[in-house]
C-alpha positions in Angstrom: 105.9 72.7 57.5 106.3 73.9 61.0 108.7 70.9 61.9 110.8 72.3 58.5 110.7 75.8 60.2 112.3 74.7 63.4 115.1 72.6 61.8 115.9 76.1 59.7 116.0 77.9 63.2 118.2 75.2 64.8 120.4 75.1 61.9 120.7 78.8 62.0 121.6 79.1 65.6 124.3 76.3 65.2 126.1 78.2 62.6 125.8 81.4 64.4 127.2 80.5 67.6 130.8 79.6 66.6 130.8 82.8 64.4 129.9 84.7 67.4 132.3 83.1 69.6 135.4 84.0 67.4 133.8 87.5 67.0 133.5 88.0 70.9 137.0 87.0 71.0 138.1 89.6 68.4 135.8 92.4 70.0 137.5 91.9 73.5 141.1 92.3 72.2 139.6 95.6 70.3 138.5 96.7 73.6 141.5 96.4 75.3 143.8 97.4 72.8 145.5 93.7 72.5 146.4 93.3 68.7 148.2 90.7 66.9 151.6 91.3 64.9 149.9 90.7 61.6 148.0 94.0 62.4 151.2 96.1 62.4 150.5 97.9 59.2 147.1 98.9 60.2 148.6 99.9 63.7 150.9 102.4 62.0 147.9 103.9 60.1 146.2 104.3 63.8 148.9 106.0 65.3 149.1 108.3 62.3 145.5 109.1 62.4 145.7 109.9 66.5 148.5 112.2 65.4 146.4 114.1 62.7 143.6 114.7 65.2 145.5 115.5 68.3 145.2 112.8 70.6 146.9 109.6 71.6 145.6 106.0 72.7 146.8 106.4 76.2 144.6 109.7 77.0 141.4 109.0 78.7 138.2 111.0 79.2 135.6 111.1 81.7 132.0 110.4 80.8 131.3 113.9 79.8 134.0 114.7 77.7 133.3 111.2 75.9 129.4 112.3 75.6 130.3 115.3 74.3 132.9 114.1 71.8 130.2 111.4 70.6 127.7 114.0 70.0 129.8 116.7 68.3 130.9 113.7 65.8 127.5 112.4 65.1 126.2 116.1 64.4 128.9 116.8 62.0 128.2 113.7 60.6 124.3 114.6 60.0 125.7 118.0 58.4 127.9 116.1 56.1 125.1 113.6 54.9 122.7 116.7 54.5 125.0 118.6 52.2 126.0 115.9 50.4 122.7 115.1 49.2 121.5 118.7 48.7 124.5 119.3 46.5 124.3 116.0 44.7 123.9 117.5 41.2 127.3 119.1 41.2 129.0 116.1 42.4 130.8 113.7 40.5 129.6 109.8 40.1 126.1 110.8 39.0 125.6 108.7 35.8 121.8 109.1 36.0 122.0 113.0 36.6 119.7 113.0 39.7 118.3 115.9 41.3 119.3 117.5 44.5 117.3 115.3 47.5 114.4 117.6 48.9 115.2 119.6 52.2 113.0 117.4 54.4 113.9 114.1 53.0 117.5 115.1 53.0 117.4 116.0 56.7 115.6 112.8 57.7 118.0 110.7 55.8 121.0 112.4 57.4 119.7 111.6 60.9 118.4 108.2 59.9 121.8 106.9 58.8 123.8 108.7 61.6 121.5 107.3 64.1 122.0 103.8 62.8 118.2 103.6 61.8 118.4 103.9 58.2 115.0 104.4 57.5 114.2 105.4 54.0 111.1 107.4 52.7 112.8 107.4 49.2 113.6 105.0 46.5 117.3 104.5 46.6 118.0 103.7 43.1 115.9 106.5 41.9 117.0 109.2 44.3 120.8 108.8 45.2 124.0 108.9 43.1 126.8 106.5 43.4 128.9 109.2 45.3 126.3 109.8 47.9 125.6 106.2 48.4 129.1 105.5 49.1 130.7 108.9 50.7 127.6 109.7 52.7 125.4 106.4 53.5 127.9 103.8 53.6 130.6 105.8 55.5 127.7 106.5 58.1 126.9 102.9 58.1 130.5 102.4 59.3 130.4 105.0 61.9 127.0 104.7 63.3 127.9 101.1 63.9 131.1 102.0 65.5 129.3 104.4 67.9 126.9 101.8 69.1 129.9 99.2 70.0 131.7 102.2 71.6 129.1 102.9 74.0 128.9 99.0 74.9 132.7 99.0 75.6 132.3 102.2 78.1 129.3 100.6 80.1 131.7 97.7 80.5 134.7 99.7 81.6 132.3 101.4 84.1 131.5 97.5 85.5 134.8 96.6 85.6 136.4 100.0 86.6 137.5 100.7 90.0 137.4 104.1 91.9 137.9 105.8 88.5 136.5 108.6 86.5 137.9 107.6 82.9 136.0 105.5 80.7 138.2 105.5 77.6 138.9 107.7 74.5 135.9 108.0 72.0 138.6 108.9 69.2 140.4 105.6 69.9 137.3 103.5 70.2 135.8 104.4 67.2 139.1 104.4 65.2 139.8 100.9 66.4 136.4 99.6 65.6 136.3 100.7 62.3 139.9 100.0 61.3 140.1 96.6 62.9 136.5 94.9 63.2 134.2 96.4 60.8 136.3 97.2 57.6 137.9 94.2 57.6 134.7 92.0 58.0 133.3 94.4 55.5 135.9 93.5 52.7 135.6 89.8 53.2 132.0 89.6 53.4 131.8 91.9 50.2 133.9 89.5 48.1 131.5 86.5 49.5 128.7 88.4 48.1 129.9 89.4 44.8 130.8 85.6 44.5 127.0 85.1 45.3 126.3 87.3 42.1 125.7 90.4 44.2 126.4 93.1 41.7 129.1 95.9 42.4 130.2 98.5 39.7 130.1 102.0 39.0 128.2 101.6 35.5 125.2 103.8 34.0 122.0 102.1 34.3 121.4 99.6 31.4 118.7 99.3 29.1 117.9 95.8 28.0 115.2 94.3 25.7 113.0 91.6 27.4 113.1 88.2 26.0 109.7 87.7 25.4 108.7 91.0 23.6 110.3 94.4 21.9 109.9 96.4 25.1 112.7 97.5 27.3 113.6 97.8 30.7 116.2 99.8 32.9 118.2 98.0 35.1 119.8 99.7 38.0 123.5 99.3 38.5 125.8 100.3 41.5 128.2 99.6 44.2 125.7 97.1 45.7 127.9 94.3 47.4 130.2 96.9 49.7 127.0 98.7 51.0 125.2 95.1 51.5 128.3 94.0 53.5 128.4 96.7 56.3 124.5 97.2 56.1 124.1 93.6 57.5 127.3 93.6 59.8 126.5 96.7 61.1 122.9 96.2 61.7 122.1 99.3 59.4 119.7 98.1 57.2 119.5 100.9 54.6 119.1 99.6 50.9 120.7 100.7 47.7 117.4 99.2 46.1 113.8 100.2 47.4 112.9 96.4 47.4 116.0 96.1 49.8 117.2 92.3 50.4 114.1 91.1 48.3 115.9 92.6 45.2 117.8 90.0 43.1 121.0 92.2 42.6 121.0 92.5 46.4 120.1 89.0 47.6 120.0 86.5 44.7 120.1 83.2 46.1 119.1 81.4 49.3 122.7 81.0 50.2 123.3 84.7 50.4 120.1 85.3 52.3 121.4 83.0 55.0 124.9 84.6 55.0 123.0 87.9 55.5 121.1 86.5 58.4 124.3 85.4 59.9 126.0 88.6 59.2 123.2 90.5 61.2 123.3 88.6 64.4 127.3 88.0 64.4 128.6 91.2 66.1 125.6 91.5 68.8 125.9 87.6 69.8 129.6 88.0 69.7 129.4 91.3 72.2 127.7 88.9 74.7 131.0 86.6 74.8 133.3 89.5 74.5 131.2 91.0 77.6 132.1 87.7 79.4 135.7 87.9 78.8 136.2 91.4 79.7 134.4 91.1 83.2 136.3 88.2 83.9 133.3 85.9 84.1 132.2 84.1 80.9 129.0 82.9 82.7 127.9 86.7 82.9 128.0 86.9 78.8 126.2 83.4 78.4 123.5 84.5 80.8 123.0 87.6 78.7 123.1 85.4 75.4 120.9 82.9 76.5 118.4 85.5 77.7 118.2 86.9 74.2 118.2 83.4 72.5 114.9 82.2 74.5 113.1 85.2 73.8 114.0 85.2 70.1 113.3 81.4 69.6 109.8 82.0 71.1 109.2 85.0 68.7 110.5 83.4 65.7 108.4 80.3 66.4 105.4 82.6 66.7 106.4 84.0 63.3 106.9 80.9 61.7 103.3 79.8 63.1 101.4 83.0 61.9 103.0 82.6 58.3 101.9 79.0 58.0 98.1 80.0 58.1 97.1 82.2 55.4 94.0 84.3 54.7 90.5 82.6 55.0 89.9 83.2 51.4 93.0 81.2 50.7 93.3 78.2 53.0 94.2 75.9 49.8 97.5 77.6 49.8 100.6 76.0 51.8 101.6 79.0 53.9 100.9 82.8 53.4 103.0 83.9 50.1 101.8 87.5 49.8 104.6 89.9 49.8 107.4 87.3 49.8 110.1 86.0 47.3 109.2 82.7 45.8 113.3 81.9 45.9 113.0 82.2 49.6 109.6 80.9 50.8 107.6 81.2 54.1 110.0 80.3 56.5 113.1 81.9 55.3 111.0 85.1 54.9 109.6 84.9 58.4 113.1 84.1 60.0 114.5 87.0 58.2 111.7 89.3 59.4 112.1 88.2 63.2 116.1 88.5 62.7 116.1 92.0 61.3 113.5 93.4 64.0 115.3 91.7 67.0 118.6 93.0 66.0 117.7 96.7 64.9 118.6 96.1 61.6 115.8 97.2 59.0 116.8 95.4 56.1 113.8 93.3 54.7 113.4 90.4 52.4 109.8 90.4 52.1 107.2 93.3 52.6 106.1 93.3 56.3 102.7 95.1 55.5 101.7 91.6 53.9 102.7 89.8 57.4 99.8 87.8 58.9 98.4 89.7 62.1 100.6 87.9 64.4 103.7 87.9 62.3 103.2 91.7 62.3 102.9 91.8 66.0 106.1 89.8 66.5 108.2 92.6 64.4 106.5 95.3 66.3 107.0 93.9 69.7 110.6 92.9 69.2 111.4 96.7 68.4 109.3 97.8 71.4 111.2 95.7 73.6 114.0 98.3 72.9 116.0 96.3 70.3 117.5 94.1 72.7 117.3 90.7 71.3 119.9 90.5 69.8 119.9 94.1 69.4 121.8 96.6 67.2 125.7 96.3 67.4 126.4 97.6 70.9 122.9 99.0 71.5 121.8 95.6 72.1 124.2 94.7 74.9 124.0 97.9 76.8 120.4 97.8 76.5 120.3 94.1 77.7 122.6 95.2 80.7 120.2 98.2 81.5 117.3 95.5 81.8 119.9 93.2 84.1 120.4 96.5 86.4 116.4 96.8 86.7 116.1 93.2 87.3 118.9 93.1 90.0 117.3 96.6 91.7 113.9 94.6 91.6 115.4 91.4 93.3 117.0 93.9 95.8 113.9 95.3 96.8 112.2 91.6 97.2 114.8 90.8 99.6 115.7 94.2 101.3 119.2 94.1 100.0 121.1 97.2 98.2 121.2 95.7 94.7 124.6 94.8 93.0 125.8 94.0 89.6 129.2 92.5 89.0 130.4 93.8 92.4 128.9 97.4 91.7 126.1 98.6 93.8 123.1 99.9 91.6 121.8 103.2 93.7 119.5 106.1 93.3 121.5 107.9 90.4 122.0 104.6 88.3 118.1 104.1 88.8 117.3 107.5 87.4 119.1 107.1 84.6 117.8 103.6 84.0 113.9 105.2 84.4 114.9 107.6 81.9 116.3 105.1 79.4 113.2 102.5 79.8 110.6 105.6 79.6 111.9 107.7 76.5 111.4 105.2 73.8 107.8 104.6 74.8 107.1 108.2 75.2 108.4 108.8 71.7 106.5 105.8 70.3 103.2 106.4 71.7 103.4 109.9 72.0 104.3 110.3 68.2 101.8 107.5 67.2 98.9 109.2 69.1 99.9 112.7 67.6 99.9 111.2 63.6 96.5 109.6 64.1 94.8 112.6 65.5 96.3 114.9 62.6 94.8 114.6 59.4 98.4 115.3 57.9 99.1 112.5 59.6 96.2 110.0 58.8 96.5 110.9 54.8 99.4 108.8 54.5 97.8 105.6 55.7 96.8 103.1 53.0 94.6 100.7 55.1 91.9 102.6 57.1 91.3 99.6 59.6 93.2 98.0 62.2 96.0 97.4 59.8 96.5 101.1 59.2 97.0 102.0 63.1 99.7 99.3 62.8 101.4 101.0 59.8 101.9 104.3 61.7 102.7 102.3 65.3 105.0 100.5 63.2 106.8 103.7 61.6 107.3 105.0 65.1 108.1 102.2 66.9 111.1 101.6 64.1 112.1 105.1 64.2 112.3 105.6 67.9 114.1 102.4 68.4 116.3 103.0 65.8 115.2 99.9 63.5 114.5 101.4 60.2 112.3 98.7 58.7 108.6 99.6 57.6 105.4 97.7 56.9 105.8 99.6 53.6 101.9 100.5 53.3 102.6 103.9 54.9 103.7 107.0 52.5 106.1 108.5 55.2 107.9 110.4 52.2 106.1 113.6 53.5 107.0 116.6 55.1 105.3 116.0 58.6 106.7 112.3 58.8 110.2 113.4 57.4 110.7 115.8 60.1 108.8 114.5 62.8 110.5 110.9 62.5 113.7 112.6 62.3 113.4 114.2 65.4 112.4 111.0 67.2 115.3 109.0 65.5 117.5 111.6 67.1 116.4 111.5 70.6 115.7 107.7 70.5 119.6 107.2 70.0 121.2 109.9 71.8 119.0 110.3 74.6 119.8 106.8 75.7 123.4 106.8 74.8 124.0 109.9 77.0 122.2 108.2 79.7 124.1 105.0 79.5 127.6 107.0 79.5 126.3 108.6 82.6 125.8 105.3 84.3 129.2 104.0 83.0 130.7 106.8 84.5 128.9 106.5 87.7 129.8 103.0 88.0 133.6 103.6 87.1 133.7 105.9 90.3 132.6 103.1 92.6 134.5 100.4 94.4 134.2 96.8 93.2 132.9 94.9 95.9 133.6 91.1 96.7 131.3 88.8 96.1 129.6 87.1 99.2 127.1 84.4 100.1 124.3 87.2 100.2 125.2 88.7 96.6 122.6 87.7 94.2 123.9 85.5 91.3 123.7 86.8 87.9 124.9 83.8 85.8 122.6 81.1 86.8 119.1 79.8 85.4 117.1 81.9 88.0 118.6 85.0 86.9 118.0 84.2 83.4 114.1 83.6 84.4 114.4 87.1 86.1 115.7 89.0 83.5 113.3 87.6 81.0 110.2 88.3 83.2 111.5 91.8 83.6 111.8 92.2 80.0 108.5 91.0 78.9 106.3 92.8 82.1 108.0 96.2 81.0 107.4 95.4 77.4 103.6 94.1 77.9 102.7 96.6 80.4 103.9 99.4 78.2 102.6 98.2 74.5 99.9 96.0 75.0 97.1 98.4 74.7 98.4 99.8 71.2 99.0 96.4 70.0 95.4 95.3 70.9 94.3 98.1 68.7 96.3 97.0 65.8 97.7 93.6 65.3 95.6 91.6 67.9 92.2 93.4 66.6 93.3 92.4 63.0 94.1 88.9 64.0 90.4 88.4 65.8 88.7 90.2 62.9 90.4 87.7 60.6 89.9 84.4 62.5 87.8 84.6 65.2 85.1 87.1 64.3 82.8 85.0 61.6 84.5 85.8 58.0 81.8 86.9 55.4 82.6 86.8 51.6 
């Protein structure tokens, strides 16, 4: 089975790379405003929108103004999503007459979708009306994804800028990304999903009589394909159904499953090619992409290996099937779990709570690395560039030379911001987990009192702080404590890092771009890829290894090393 798993992984990457290359070409065009003539009608709509909001495509912003605009825009998004949930009974398109969402759950959900986390402590098909699903949640799927890509564009502009304080216009960036990238791709992908029998309607829920008895069953309906498309393309992950992509109405066939996995990585991988185009050296983008791919392949292989071996009581089974859909099987489920936690997506087609300990370790560690393999749309690239700056700084210390990256000196201010970015997420994850474990109100939601229960809490805070959104599913997180606490962590895990990245972009843009000399560290060759991988692994291992030992590693040892007793 391991051979078939590696064939599946190879086939997936072969399909992904051409898609990413074309997407990267288009992303670079959007970042520079170079559009094709066939988009003339959409360009007209774009200009009218700028006139309406009082800006122009030629107006530039400093990093501080850009950050203020971004925070105000996303803050208003939180308020709108919250109010739509609270006033749900009084709004149309609510055929099931769902009541208003509770204060704490509405607060958590509003921040979750605005921060591109899409953490859900509720069952979508029994909580949210069609209007809330479309006008609140799906709209934020577009806007939160566009925000991440916009920040990646700004950091690239900082690297290629020369003695300037201007880094772009937030309103122009988010409009173009939404109008010219996310919306067209989502329309096309929605049609493809509907062709694969993903449902798309506004019908009331249907009551049917099951075939082998007179009992009835209620089937949830809704505009699923449209939400599923942007959920995957924007690495959002929020599900119309509680079972997420394991639900047959959302992910009915192995082909739809493969297409969804490709959609998750298409834009994050494409941004690497766009990065190479924009900085004028495709080798730089390929080095970033190679780093992501190498770590991803290693982690996926561990997940495959882990899920081939089942619980000692069920050694006769071919692979660990608990919590997995039979139509996808072990390998498709393991690959999906690796992709979704690598890409900050959070969509799941199997229950991560049922993964073997090492499989759970893979999903945990990929999130804890900072969601940079391949990461969320935008956040994966700017997170990886931050690690590249750190790697260059470390190399500079080794040889006694001022570190440079793409002709820009990495100095004290940049390193302060990099330190903030690298430290804020572990502080949120480890501090949040410690507090939840130490309080009775946090422990009472755990379904397993052993090492696995610790992993459930650690997974929740790793997912929230890194804006992933997936869950082990064994933790009852729809409580006042977890709804409020995780919402706060999601907000700072997203925007504290974004503000620091924008500050770095502004600082770099104001500097001269120095010429490359013989003493400059190459950042496009095999040696730099190895240095970057080492930096990522060392930071991740030193930060999270102790808590991983307490959770999945201890659970693995209990199952396979300690003599198993019936």
